[in-house]
C-alpha positions as CSV (number, residue, x, y, z in Angstrom):
1,M,-51.9,-123.4,93.7
2,W,-54.4,-126.0,94.6
3,Y,-52.2,-128.8,92.4
4,F,-49.1,-128.8,94.6
5,T,-47.8,-131.4,96.0
6,E,-47.2,-132.0,100.0
7,E,-43.5,-131.8,99.1
8,E,-43.8,-128.3,97.1
9,R,-45.8,-127.3,99.4
10,Q,-43.2,-128.1,102.0
11,I,-40.6,-126.2,99.9
12,Q,-42.6,-123.5,99.4
13,D,-42.4,-123.1,103.7
14,V,-39.3,-123.9,103.8
15,C,-37.9,-121.0,101.4
16,R,-40.2,-118.6,102.5
17,D,-38.5,-119.0,106.0
18,F,-35.1,-119.3,104.8
19,A,-35.4,-115.9,102.4
20,R,-37.1,-114.1,105.9
21,N,-34.1,-114.8,107.7
22,E,-31.2,-115.0,105.3
23,L,-32.2,-112.9,102.5
24,A,-34.3,-110.2,103.2
25,P,-32.4,-108.8,106.3
26,V,-29.4,-108.1,104.4
27,A,-30.7,-107.2,100.9
28,E,-30.2,-103.3,101.1
29,K,-26.7,-103.9,102.1
30,H,-25.8,-106.1,99.3
31,D,-27.3,-104.0,97.0
32,T,-25.7,-100.8,98.3
33,D,-22.1,-102.4,98.7
34,E,-22.7,-104.3,95.2
35,T,-21.6,-107.6,97.2
36,F,-22.7,-111.0,97.1
37,N,-24.4,-112.7,99.8
38,L,-22.1,-115.8,99.3
39,D,-23.2,-117.4,103.3
40,A,-26.2,-117.7,102.4
41,F,-25.8,-119.3,98.9
42,K,-24.0,-122.0,101.0
43,K,-26.7,-122.5,103.3
44,M,-29.0,-123.0,100.1
45,G,-26.8,-126.3,99.6
46,E,-27.6,-127.1,103.1
47,L,-31.6,-126.4,102.4
48,G,-31.4,-129.1,99.5
49,V,-32.5,-126.5,96.9
50,L,-29.2,-126.2,95.1
51,G,-29.8,-129.3,93.0
52,I,-33.8,-128.4,92.8
53,T,-33.9,-130.6,89.5
54,A,-31.0,-132.6,89.7
55,D,-31.4,-136.9,90.4
56,P,-31.0,-138.0,94.0
57,N,-28.0,-139.9,93.0
58,Y,-26.1,-137.5,93.1
59,G,-27.4,-135.7,95.9
60,G,-30.6,-133.6,94.0
61,A,-33.9,-133.2,95.0
62,G,-35.1,-134.6,92.2
63,M,-38.2,-132.3,91.1
64,G,-39.4,-130.4,88.4
65,C,-39.6,-126.8,86.7
66,L,-42.5,-125.9,89.4
67,A,-40.2,-126.7,92.6
68,A,-37.9,-124.7,90.9
69,T,-40.2,-121.9,90.2
70,I,-41.9,-122.4,93.8
71,V,-38.3,-121.4,95.1
72,M,-37.5,-118.4,92.7
73,E,-41.1,-116.8,94.0
74,E,-39.8,-117.3,97.6
75,F,-36.8,-116.1,97.1
76,G,-37.3,-113.2,94.7
77,K,-39.6,-111.5,97.3
78,A,-37.0,-111.0,99.6
79,C,-33.9,-110.7,97.5
80,A,-33.8,-110.8,93.2
81,S,-29.9,-110.4,93.5
82,S,-29.1,-113.6,95.3
83,T,-32.0,-115.8,93.5
84,L,-30.6,-114.4,90.4
85,S,-27.3,-116.0,91.3
86,Y,-29.2,-119.1,92.3
87,L,-30.7,-120.0,89.2
88,A,-27.6,-119.1,87.5
89,H,-26.2,-122.4,89.4
90,S,-29.4,-124.7,89.7
91,I,-31.0,-124.0,86.1
92,L,-28.2,-122.8,83.6
93,C,-25.3,-125.1,85.2
94,V,-26.8,-127.9,87.4
95,N,-29.3,-128.6,85.7
96,N,-27.6,-128.6,82.3
97,I,-25.0,-131.0,83.4
98,Q,-28.0,-133.6,85.1
99,N,-29.5,-133.3,81.8
100,N,-27.2,-133.3,79.1
101,A,-23.7,-134.8,80.6
102,S,-22.4,-138.4,81.0
103,E,-22.7,-140.3,83.9
104,E,-18.9,-139.7,84.7
105,Q,-19.3,-136.1,84.7
106,K,-22.5,-136.1,86.8
107,Q,-20.2,-137.7,89.1
108,K,-17.9,-135.7,89.0
109,Y,-19.3,-132.3,89.2
110,L,-22.8,-132.8,90.8
111,P,-22.3,-133.5,93.9
112,K,-20.0,-130.3,95.1
113,L,-22.4,-127.9,92.9
114,I,-25.5,-129.8,94.9
115,T,-23.9,-128.9,98.5
116,G,-22.9,-125.4,97.8
117,E,-18.8,-126.5,98.2
118,H,-18.6,-125.4,94.2
119,I,-20.6,-122.3,92.1
120,G,-21.4,-122.8,89.0
121,C,-22.0,-120.7,86.2
122,M,-23.0,-120.7,82.5
123,G,-21.2,-118.8,79.5
124,M,-23.4,-118.3,76.5
125,S,-23.7,-114.8,75.7
126,E,-20.8,-112.3,74.1
127,P,-20.1,-109.3,73.7
128,E,-21.2,-108.9,70.2
129,Y,-23.2,-112.1,70.5
130,G,-26.5,-111.4,73.4
131,S,-29.7,-112.4,71.3
132,D,-28.2,-113.9,68.7
133,A,-26.6,-116.6,70.7
134,V,-26.6,-119.0,68.2
135,G,-23.8,-116.5,66.4
136,I,-21.4,-117.0,69.5
137,Q,-18.4,-117.0,68.3
138,T,-16.0,-118.7,71.1
139,R,-14.0,-121.5,69.7
140,A,-12.7,-124.7,70.1
141,K,-9.7,-126.2,68.1
142,K,-9.3,-130.0,67.9
143,D,-5.8,-130.8,69.0
144,G,-5.1,-134.3,69.2
145,S,-7.0,-135.5,72.0
146,D,-7.5,-132.0,73.7
147,Y,-9.3,-128.7,72.6
148,I,-7.7,-125.2,72.6
149,L,-10.6,-122.9,73.3
150,N,-10.3,-118.9,72.7
151,G,-12.8,-116.3,72.8
152,T,-14.7,-114.3,75.9
153,K,-17.9,-114.8,77.4
154,M,-20.3,-111.3,78.6
155,W,-22.5,-110.8,81.5
156,I,-21.8,-113.9,83.1
157,T,-24.0,-114.2,86.3
158,N,-21.9,-116.0,89.1
159,A,-18.5,-115.5,87.1
160,Q,-15.9,-114.2,89.6
161,Y,-17.3,-116.6,92.0
162,S,-17.5,-120.1,89.8
163,D,-15.5,-123.2,90.2
164,I,-17.2,-124.8,87.9
165,A,-18.8,-123.3,84.2
166,Y,-20.5,-124.9,81.6
167,V,-20.0,-123.2,78.4
168,Y,-21.0,-123.1,74.8
169,T,-18.5,-122.9,71.9
170,R,-18.5,-123.5,68.2
171,T,-16.5,-126.5,66.7
172,G,-17.1,-125.9,63.1
173,D,-18.3,-123.4,60.6
174,E,-22.0,-124.2,60.6
175,R,-24.0,-121.5,62.4
176,K,-25.4,-124.5,64.6
177,N,-22.4,-126.4,64.8
178,L,-22.3,-125.6,68.8
179,S,-20.7,-127.6,71.5
180,T,-20.6,-127.4,74.8
181,F,-17.5,-127.8,78.2
182,I,-17.4,-127.9,81.3
183,L,-14.5,-126.5,83.1
184,E,-12.9,-126.1,85.9
185,K,-11.4,-122.7,87.6
186,D,-8.8,-124.7,89.1
187,K,-7.3,-126.6,86.1
188,G,-6.9,-123.0,84.3
189,H,-9.5,-123.2,81.6
190,F,-11.0,-119.7,82.3
191,D,-10.0,-116.2,83.3
192,V,-12.6,-114.1,85.0
193,G,-12.7,-110.6,83.5
194,K,-13.5,-106.8,85.2
195,P,-16.8,-107.5,87.1
196,I,-20.0,-105.6,85.7
197,H,-21.5,-102.9,87.6
198,K,-25.2,-102.8,86.8
199,M,-28.1,-100.6,87.4
200,G,-30.2,-103.5,89.5
201,M,-29.3,-107.1,90.6
202,R,-26.6,-105.5,91.8
203,A,-25.7,-108.0,94.7
204,S,-25.5,-111.3,91.7
205,P,-21.8,-110.9,90.6
206,T,-21.9,-110.7,86.9
207,G,-18.3,-110.7,84.8
208,E,-16.5,-111.9,82.2
209,L,-15.0,-115.4,81.0
210,I,-12.1,-115.1,79.0
211,F,-10.5,-117.9,77.0
212,D,-6.9,-117.7,75.7
213,N,-5.2,-120.5,74.0
214,T,-6.9,-122.3,76.6
215,K,-6.0,-126.0,76.6
216,V,-8.9,-128.5,77.6
217,A,-8.7,-132.3,77.7
218,G,-11.3,-134.4,75.9
219,E,-12.7,-135.3,78.5
220,H,-15.0,-132.0,79.3
221,L,-16.5,-131.9,76.2
222,V,-20.4,-133.0,76.8
223,G,-22.0,-135.3,74.0
224,N,-20.4,-134.8,70.9
225,E,-19.2,-132.3,68.9
226,G,-22.3,-130.1,67.3
227,D,-24.7,-131.9,70.1
228,S,-24.9,-128.7,72.1
229,I,-28.0,-126.3,70.0
230,Y,-30.4,-128.8,70.8
231,H,-29.2,-128.9,74.3
232,M,-29.2,-124.9,74.5
233,M,-32.6,-124.4,73.4
234,K,-34.4,-127.0,75.9
235,N,-32.8,-125.4,79.2
236,L,-34.0,-122.2,77.6
237,E,-37.3,-123.2,78.5
238,I,-36.8,-123.9,81.5
239,E,-34.6,-120.6,82.2
240,R,-37.6,-118.4,80.8
241,I,-40.1,-119.9,82.9
242,T,-38.3,-120.1,86.3
243,I,-36.7,-116.7,85.9
244,A,-40.6,-115.1,85.5
245,G,-40.7,-117.0,89.0
246,I,-38.2,-114.0,90.3
247,S,-40.7,-111.4,88.8
248,L,-43.3,-112.7,90.7
249,G,-41.7,-112.8,93.7
250,I,-41.2,-108.9,93.0
251,A,-44.6,-108.3,92.3
252,Q,-45.9,-110.2,95.2
253,A,-43.4,-108.5,97.8
254,C,-44.4,-104.6,95.7
255,V,-48.0,-105.5,96.8
256,D,-47.3,-106.5,99.9
257,Q,-45.2,-103.2,100.5
258,C,-47.7,-100.9,99.6
259,I,-50.3,-102.8,101.3
260,K,-48.1,-101.6,104.8
261,Y,-47.6,-98.6,103.4
262,A,-51.1,-97.9,102.9
263,N,-52.4,-98.8,106.4
264,E,-49.4,-96.5,108.3
265,R,-49.4,-93.7,105.5
266,Q,-51.5,-91.2,106.5
267,Q,-52.2,-87.5,105.0
268,F,-55.2,-85.4,105.4
269,G,-55.6,-86.7,108.9
270,K,-56.4,-90.4,107.7
271,N,-54.3,-93.6,106.2
272,I,-54.1,-93.3,102.6
273,G,-55.8,-96.7,102.2
274,E,-58.7,-94.8,102.8
275,F,-58.7,-93.0,99.6
276,Q,-60.2,-94.9,96.7
277,M,-57.3,-93.5,94.3
278,I,-54.9,-95.5,96.6
279,Q,-57.4,-98.5,96.5
280,R,-57.8,-98.7,93.1
281,M,-53.9,-99.2,92.6
282,I,-53.8,-101.9,95.2
283,A,-56.4,-103.9,93.7
284,E,-55.2,-103.6,90.0
285,M,-51.9,-104.6,91.6
286,A,-52.6,-107.3,93.2
287,S,-55.2,-108.8,90.9
288,E,-52.5,-108.5,87.6
289,T,-50.3,-110.5,90.6
290,E,-52.9,-113.1,90.9
291,M,-52.9,-113.6,87.4
292,M,-49.2,-113.9,86.8
293,R,-49.1,-116.6,89.5
294,S,-51.8,-118.7,87.5
295,F,-50.1,-118.2,84.2
296,L,-46.8,-118.9,85.6
297,Y,-47.2,-122.0,87.7
298,N,-50.1,-123.6,85.2
299,T,-47.1,-123.2,82.7
300,A,-44.8,-124.8,84.9
301,Y,-46.9,-127.4,85.9
302,Q,-47.3,-128.5,82.1
303,Y,-43.8,-128.2,81.4
304,D,-43.2,-130.8,83.9
305,Q,-45.9,-133.2,82.1
306,G,-44.3,-132.5,79.0
307,V,-47.6,-130.8,77.6
308,K,-46.0,-127.5,77.1
309,G,-42.9,-126.2,75.5
310,A,-41.1,-123.1,73.6
311,T,-43.7,-121.0,72.7
312,V,-45.7,-120.9,76.5
313,A,-42.5,-120.2,78.0
314,A,-41.7,-117.7,75.9
315,M,-45.5,-116.0,76.4
316,V,-44.6,-116.5,80.3
317,K,-41.1,-114.7,79.9
318,L,-42.6,-112.0,77.6
319,V,-45.3,-111.1,79.7
320,I,-44.9,-111.7,83.6
321,P,-41.8,-109.8,84.0
322,K,-43.1,-106.8,82.1
323,L,-46.0,-106.5,84.2
324,A,-43.6,-106.9,87.4
325,T,-42.2,-103.9,86.0
326,K,-45.0,-102.1,85.8
327,I,-46.3,-103.3,89.4
328,A,-42.8,-101.8,90.8
329,L,-43.2,-98.6,89.2
330,D,-47.1,-98.7,90.5
331,A,-45.4,-99.0,94.0
332,I,-43.1,-96.3,93.9
333,Q,-45.9,-93.8,92.8
334,L,-47.8,-95.0,95.5
335,H,-45.1,-94.1,98.1
336,G,-44.3,-91.2,96.4
337,G,-41.1,-89.4,97.2
338,Y,-40.3,-92.3,99.7
339,G,-41.0,-94.8,96.8
340,Y,-38.2,-92.9,94.9
341,S,-35.7,-93.2,97.8
342,R,-33.5,-95.5,99.0
343,E,-35.6,-95.4,102.3
344,F,-37.9,-98.1,101.1
345,P,-37.6,-101.2,98.9
346,V,-39.7,-100.5,96.2
347,E,-36.9,-98.9,94.3
348,R,-34.6,-102.1,94.3
349,M,-37.3,-103.9,93.4
350,M,-38.2,-101.7,90.1
351,R,-34.3,-101.9,89.2
352,D,-34.0,-105.7,89.8
353,N,-36.8,-106.5,88.1
354,K,-35.5,-104.6,84.8
355,L,-32.8,-107.7,84.1
356,N,-35.6,-110.2,83.7
357,E,-37.2,-108.0,81.1
358,I,-33.6,-108.4,79.2
359,G,-31.8,-111.7,80.4
360,A,-32.7,-115.1,78.9
361,G,-33.6,-113.3,76.4
362,T,-35.3,-109.8,75.4
363,N,-39.2,-109.0,75.3
364,E,-38.3,-108.2,71.5
365,V,-37.0,-111.4,71.1
366,M,-39.8,-113.4,73.0
367,V,-42.2,-111.7,70.8
368,M,-40.1,-113.0,67.7
369,I,-40.3,-116.8,69.0
370,I,-44.2,-116.8,69.9
371,A,-45.1,-114.8,66.7
372,K,-43.0,-117.4,64.7
373,N,-44.3,-120.5,66.1
374,L,-47.6,-119.6,66.1
375,L,-47.5,-118.6,62.1
376,N,-46.0,-121.5,61.1
377,E,-48.2,-124.0,63.2
378,A,-51.2,-122.4,61.2
379,L,-49.6,-123.6,58.0
380,K,-49.5,-127.3,59.2
């Protein structure tokens, strides 16, 4: 985009090369085997992007939502699963600690998370509370200077590999009385339940975090009791924008695959790219992808300037993953029988992208947020 800074363009080039060399060649194998590309994840630390939004004082890049979205797109073109794990670490864990934790907590946790020595996750969703995030029931009960945690977190990206978990709990009976703890696996702060096997994003590990009368020292509390409802909602904005970046990457990869296939595949004695129906499909897919790109990066840029908030973040999250799923389905159709097979990556891209219509808030929840905010704004 024309407004990218020189540093953002460099991030784009570096991440594009990394994705081509480290993610793309093994994406299919990790998807098939349902395994995590831990080697590439560690190399992301060497690349300097695991703390993309974190302060340089802790080893971070000191950049914003726009830069993070660039990384999501470039990685997402190659392997959406690895990108989802990257998002859970860099946005859900690192960014939350950067914005909400104390100075002592930042100094303790951020450096190792940013280098990749430690892997992070965030615990919000629960078996009975997904879309109703504020209704979570995991409890943290005060016990002297400590807390006793009980409950289960579900659908947690990176659960099996995480050293650090940024976990939302309930510390009072009021619905909005939510508090956060930074928990350490080595201290026995959480157990990991069974792995969750999924339709897509199969190379991104997903599991449960279990708390069974877990004693946690008060120093692990982030801020004060009851502070976390604002923290939760604010971080959801950047999560929704950046996860849409993964969908943009998937859409662009589908367009690239279709152009390549249309120039190679022959039917009736000529390349299928010479048929008007194929040309129409490619033209529409490419145009939709460019529209997505403009909307997404404009929103990310404005987010960094403090201009746009929850409503537009929800709009991005609603529209872009939906369009990416359509584009991926069109790509499968263009490839015919090969598109439906695992010989070409477009079927994996479609499976992966469907998660982006569910995670970080379902399409239906985004509709509720957008409509409610617009209607309330009109009454002011």
